C-alpha positions as CSV (number, residue, x, y, z in Angstrom):
1,M,11.2,3.6,-8.1
2,A,10.0,2.6,-4.6
3,N,9.0,-0.9,-3.9
4,I,5.9,-2.1,-2.0
5,K,5.6,-5.5,-0.4
6,I,2.2,-7.2,-0.8
7,P,0.9,-9.4,2.0
8,T,0.2,-13.0,1.1
9,P,-3.6,-12.7,1.2
10,L,-3.6,-9.9,-1.4
11,R,-1.1,-11.5,-3.8
12,A,-4.1,-13.2,-5.6
13,Y,-4.8,-9.7,-6.9
14,T,-1.2,-8.9,-8.0
15,S,-0.6,-12.0,-10.2
16,G,1.2,-13.6,-7.3
17,Q,3.8,-10.8,-7.1
18,S,5.1,-10.2,-3.6
19,V,7.1,-7.0,-4.3
20,I,6.0,-4.4,-6.9
21,A,7.9,-1.4,-8.2
22,V,5.7,1.8,-7.8
23,S,6.1,5.4,-8.5
24,G,4.8,8.5,-6.7
25,G,5.9,11.2,-4.3
26,T,3.3,10.4,-1.6
27,V,1.6,7.4,-0.2
28,A,-1.6,8.3,-2.1
29,E,0.3,8.5,-5.4
30,V,2.1,5.2,-4.8
31,L,-1.2,3.4,-4.0
32,E,-2.8,5.0,-7.1
33,D,0.1,3.6,-9.2
34,L,-0.2,0.2,-7.5
35,T,-3.9,0.0,-8.2
36,A,-3.5,1.2,-11.7
37,Q,-1.1,-1.7,-12.3
38,Y,-3.4,-4.1,-10.5
39,P,-7.0,-2.8,-10.6
40,D,-8.4,-6.0,-8.9
41,L,-6.5,-5.0,-5.8
42,R,-8.3,-1.7,-5.3
43,P,-11.5,-2.9,-3.6
44,H,-9.4,-4.8,-1.1
45,I,-7.5,-1.8,0.1
46,Y,-10.0,1.1,-0.6
47,D,-13.5,1.7,0.5
48,G,-14.6,4.2,-2.2
49,D,-11.9,6.8,-2.3
50,Q,-10.7,6.2,1.3
51,L,-8.1,3.7,2.4
52,R,-9.8,1.0,4.4
53,S,-9.5,1.4,8.1
54,F,-7.8,-1.9,8.6
55,V,-5.2,-1.4,5.9
56,N,-1.9,0.1,7.1
57,V,0.9,1.3,4.9
58,F,4.4,1.3,6.4
59,I,7.4,3.2,5.0
60,G,10.3,1.3,6.5
61,E,9.3,0.9,10.1
62,E,6.9,3.9,10.3
63,N,3.2,3.7,9.8
64,A,2.1,6.4,7.4
65,R,-1.0,7.0,9.6
66,D,1.3,8.2,12.3
67,Q,3.1,10.6,10.0
68,H,1.0,12.5,7.4
69,G,-1.4,9.8,6.3
70,M,-1.9,9.6,2.6
71,A,0.1,12.8,2.1
72,T,3.3,11.2,3.7
73,P,6.2,11.7,1.4
74,V,7.7,8.7,-0.3
75,A,11.4,8.7,-1.3
76,E,12.3,7.2,-4.7
77,D,14.1,4.3,-3.1
78,A,11.6,3.7,-0.3
79,Q,10.6,0.3,0.9
80,L,6.9,0.2,1.7
81,R,4.6,-2.6,3.1
82,I,0.9,-3.0,3.1
83,I,-0.1,-4.6,6.4
84,P,-3.7,-5.4,7.1
85,S,-4.8,-5.3,10.7
86,I,-5.8,-8.7,12.2
87,A,-8.7,-9.0,14.5
88,G,-9.3,-11.9,16.8
89,G,-10.8,-12.8,20.0
């Protein structure tokens, strides 16, 4: 199974877990598995059926948005990270 690292602000919705084993062949499938395991997380990363614009999913060092978006393939041993964008001024 792939693993996905959860950022500290979102761990309140994953029972404090920082790394979660997930299954799926694409980013979309991995996130569906993640939110099936932790339904309270869903509204914090999705807006309806779309990934929120400020939520980035990295596979290794590559942003999935720069590859094939939600259709980006995920290897069984992949290391993913959710990285929310930070705004400031």
